[in-house]
C-alpha positions in Angstrom: 80.7 -20.4 25.0 82.3 -17.3 23.9 81.0 -17.5 20.4 77.1 -17.6 21.9 78.0 -14.5 24.1 79.6 -12.5 21.4 77.0 -13.0 18.8 74.3 -12.0 21.8 76.2 -8.9 22.7 77.3 -7.6 19.1 73.3 -7.6 18.0 72.2 -4.4 16.7 68.3 -5.3 16.8 65.2 -3.5 18.9 65.4 -3.3 22.4 63.1 -6.2 22.8 65.1 -8.7 20.7 68.3 -7.7 23.1 66.2 -8.4 25.8 64.9 -11.8 24.5 68.8 -12.1 24.1 69.3 -11.4 27.4 66.7 -13.9 28.8 68.8 -17.0 26.7 72.2 -15.5 28.0 70.6 -15.7 31.6 69.3 -19.2 30.9 73.3 -20.2 29.4 74.5 -18.9 32.6 72.2 -20.8 34.8 72.9 -23.6 32.7 76.9 -23.3 32.7 77.7 -22.5 36.2 74.5 -21.6 38.9 75.9 -22.4 42.3 72.4 -24.4 43.3 72.7 -27.9 41.3 69.0 -28.0 41.2 68.7 -24.8 39.3 71.7 -25.7 37.4 70.1 -29.1 36.3 66.3 -26.9 35.9 67.9 -24.8 33.4 69.9 -27.2 31.7 66.8 -28.9 31.2 65.3 -25.7 29.7 67.1 -25.6 26.5 67.3 -29.8 26.4 63.7 -29.9 26.0 63.2 -27.4 23.9 59.6 -26.6 24.9 57.2 -23.9 23.9 58.3 -21.3 26.2 62.4 -22.2 25.0 60.8 -21.2 21.0 59.3 -18.3 21.7 62.2 -16.8 23.6 64.8 -17.9 20.5 61.9 -16.5 18.0 62.0 -13.2 19.7 65.4 -12.9 20.1 65.5 -13.8 16.4 67.7 -17.1 16.8 67.0 -20.8 15.6 66.0 -22.6 18.0 67.6 -25.4 17.0 71.0 -23.6 16.6 70.5 -22.1 19.9 69.6 -25.7 21.7 72.7 -27.4 19.8 75.3 -25.0 20.7 74.3 -24.5 24.5 74.3 -28.2 25.1 77.3 -29.1 23.6 78.7 -26.0 25.4 76.7 -28.0 28.6 78.6 -31.0 27.7 82.2 -29.6 27.4 81.6 -27.5 30.6 80.4 -30.9 32.9 83.6 -32.7 31.5 86.2 -29.6 32.5 84.3 -30.1 35.9 85.5 -34.1 36.0 89.0 -32.5 35.2 89.7 -30.9 37.6 
């Protein structure tokens, strides 16, 4: 999780790209830590489905949607398996 967050926080992009990166980071936080399981699943589904809005946000943030989707879903899977262990 920190790899993706570090990449987002280290960007030296225009303010618009930083804004869209923040949108991705918020969705990531929701997918991993939202207290409401319905909202958490909604965020996970947004990444999993990889729809038009997801792709637009990735494009606006200058990230490859396939890369983001793959990394986030791996992080969600790891997070879910950590929850099972604890």
